[in-house]
Each structure stands twice: as C-alpha cells, then as structure tokens.
C-alpha positions in Angstrom: -3.0 6.6 -20.9 -4.7 9.6 -19.2 -8.2 10.6 -20.0 -10.2 13.8 -19.7 -13.9 14.6 -19.7 -15.4 17.1 -22.1 -18.8 18.6 -21.2 -21.3 20.5 -23.3 -24.2 22.8 -22.3 -27.5 22.7 -24.2 -30.4 20.3 -24.6 -29.4 18.0 -27.5 -25.8 17.0 -28.2 -23.9 15.6 -31.1 -20.2 15.1 -30.7 -17.7 14.5 -33.5 -17.2 10.9 -32.2 -21.0 10.2 -32.7 -21.9 10.4 -29.0 -25.2 12.1 -28.0 -24.4 12.5 -24.3 -23.8 15.9 -22.7 -20.3 14.7 -21.9 -17.6 12.4 -23.4 -14.5 10.8 -21.8 -11.6 10.9 -24.2 -8.1 9.5 -24.1 -6.4 10.3 -27.3 -2.9 9.0 -28.1 -2.1 12.1 -30.1 -3.4 15.7 -30.0 -7.0 15.6 -31.2 -9.8 18.2 -31.8 -13.3 17.3 -30.7 -16.4 19.2 -31.7 -19.9 19.3 -30.5 -23.2 20.7 -31.8 -25.8 21.6 -29.2 -29.5 22.6 -29.5 -31.1 24.9 -27.0 -34.7 24.9 -25.8 -35.6 27.3 -28.7 -34.3 24.9 -31.3 -31.3 27.1 -32.0 -28.0 25.2 -32.8 -24.5 26.1 -32.1 -21.2 24.3 -32.5 -17.8 24.6 -30.8 -14.6 22.6 -30.6 -11.8 21.9 -28.2 -8.3 20.5 -28.9 -6.9 18.1 -26.4 -3.2 18.3 -26.5 -1.2 15.2 -25.7 2.3 15.9 -24.5 5.0 13.2 -25.0 6.2 11.3 -22.0 9.7 12.1 -20.8 12.5 9.6 -21.6 14.4 9.2 -18.3 17.9 7.9 -18.0 20.4 7.2 -15.2 24.1 7.4 -15.6 26.8 6.2 -13.2 28.6 3.0 -12.2 26.2 0.2 -11.7 28.8 -2.1 -10.2 30.8 -1.1 -7.1 32.9 -3.0 -4.6 31.9 -3.4 -1.0 32.5 -0.1 0.9 32.7 2.0 -2.3 30.2 4.6 -3.4 29.1 5.9 -6.8 27.2 8.9 -8.1 24.0 8.3 -10.1 22.6 11.1 -12.2 19.1 11.2 -13.6 18.2 13.0 -16.8 15.3 13.5 -19.1 12.8 15.2 -16.8 12.4 18.3 -14.8 11.8 16.7 -11.4 13.0 13.5 -9.9 12.1 11.1 -7.2 14.5 8.3 -6.4 13.6 5.0 -4.7 15.3 6.2 -1.6 13.1 9.3 -1.5 15.6 11.8 -2.8 14.2 14.5 -5.1 17.4 15.8 -6.7 18.9 14.8 -10.1 22.2 13.5 -8.6 22.6 11.1 -5.6 25.5 9.3 -4.1 24.9 5.7 -3.1 27.3 3.3 -1.3 27.6 -0.3 -0.3 28.5 -0.8 3.3 29.8 -4.1 4.8 27.3 -5.2 7.5 29.4 -8.1 8.6 32.3 -7.8 11.0 
C-alpha cells in the first residue's frame, strides 16, 4: 500500500487523526479526507482539509495458449492496464513466444 505525507504550516497543529505534528504520513485503503487546524504566532486559528484519492489497482490478465509443442509458437495478449512490461522486457500488449528445440 502506498503512503503520502501531508504537511501543515503554522505553530500548533491538530490533525483529524489526533496527531499534533506538523506532518502526518497516511496510507488510506480508500479515498479519505484529512483536516488540520493550525495556530499562528498571533494565536489565530485556521483549518483546511485535503482529500487523498485512492485509485483501484488494475486487474491484469493474459490470454493465449499456455501449452505448446516443441518448435511451435503462441501469441500472448495482456489486458487490464494501459502499459505493459513482460518478463522478456517487451513493452507492448501482445507478444509471440516460441519453444525451440535446443537438442540436435
């Protein structure tokens, strides 16, 4: 799970999670709004909030034959994302793989 740091400016801090630090590290599992109240050197208070949006993870899939005979090839197609990196370094959605006979 990814985290982010929220930072406030002022002299005293009170975050919605109870923290009194000038910063908090958050790692919400769903979109969450955090608020903070700060006090300046003159004793004046102000409040603000920030929403941390949590995007869902992609659901990748691969289609194609997963069993081939020696010397044959198959086309594998990835879906569920916008960019791809295959274990062979290819960065396209569709690759062709083959099984070569290394024995004579």
